[in-house]
C-alpha positions, 0 to 999 in steps of 0.5 A, a space after each residue: 830236128 826236121 830233116 828236109 829235102 828240097 827238090 827244084 830244078 832251078 839253081 836259084 830257086 834251090 839255093 833261095 829256098 835253102 837259104 830261107 829255111 836256114 835262116 828263118 826256120 828253127 829246129 830244121 836241117 836241109 839234109 839234101 837238095 836235088 834237081 831232078 825227079 830221079 835225083 830226088 828219089 835217090 836223095 829220099 831213099 838215102 836221107 829219109 826226110 821228114 819234109 819234102 819241098 817239092 817243085 810241081 813242074 821240072 824239066 825231068 818231069 813233075 813233083 807228082 811223078 816223083 811221088 808216084 815212083 816213091 811209093 812210100 810217103 813216110 814224109 810231109 810234102 809242101 809243093 812250091 811253084 812259080 805261078 797259079 799251076 792248074 794242079 794247085 786246085 787238086 792240091 788244095 782239094 786234098 788239104 795239102 800245103 803249097 807255096 808260091 814263088 817268090 817265097 814269102 818268109 812268113 808263109 814258109 815259116 807257118 807251113 814248116 811249123 805246121 809240120 813240126 806240130 803234126 808230124 803225122 805221116 799216115 794222115 799225110 800218106 792218105 792225103 797224098 794217095 788221094 791227091 794222086 788218085 784225083 789227078 790220074 782219074 779223069 772221071 771227076 765223079 770219082 774224085 774225093 775231097 779231103 775235109 779236116 774235122 775236129 775229129 780228123 781227116 774225112 775223105 768224101 766222094 764229091 758226089 756224096 755232097 748234097 750242099 754246104 752251109 755257111 756257119 760263120 767261119 765254119 762250113 757244114 757239109 750235108 752229105 747223103 745218108 743223113 751225114 753232116 760234117 763241120 769244117 773250120 773254113 769258110 764257105 767261099 773256099 769251097 765255092 772255089 774248089 767245087 765249082 768245077 764240079 757241078 756246084 753253085 753258090 745260090 745264096 750267101 749261106 748256100 752252095 749246092 750240088 745241082 745234081 742233088 736238086 729235087 725241085 725249084 719252088 717259085 713261091 714265097 720268094 723262091 726256094 729249092 728243095 734238095 733230094 734229102 728233103 732239105 729246103 735251101 734259100 735261093 737269092 733273087 740275083 741267083 735265080 736267073 743263073 740257077 734256072 739256066 744252069 738247070 735247063 742246060 742239064 747243069 
């Protein structure tokens, strides 16, 4: 039985989520609800949940405030929010689940089942620590992205990524020190996550770190040589944007 606590400051949203969980999720028990950061912390200590549904923005503070104060992440977290919150990118960056309100029943069920299948609090602990570190650190060069590979989670410095390469429904990460990682997500997803970190999609198959460009060769239709020595194709329609960004110092 999965023990659940809901932390949500709006009564309607709190009761709606509790009803959805009770009606549509199997082998679960909502052991407590809380309407504030302070009450949430008290309920976590007294009930020791397996899963926390955590509103991002509350009148008494944020869900991140609660996590920072709870210290010991012996539970899984699914964030909830009513709008495209600025922190959603950071949450995706750390490979943590979230649900947009009004909550879709199938998305709720899928998120809960995922928790029931894994129940790996050590992994969740590392993901939450990485999330809080990225949010607190204003220097984006020190941010780490969480990548789920077939062997487990990898926490990679964004600056260590030379380029990403599409491989069907997979993405190959080409890293410094000649290290490669394969992740079972489309390149488009990482384009959306990394576009604020000086990355540019220069081709259908390539997303590059502009700081790792060694040279742009105009002959043979044009191509890019990265600092690791790899050659990357560039599409005709992306050349102008690439040259402009490089001339601006990215």
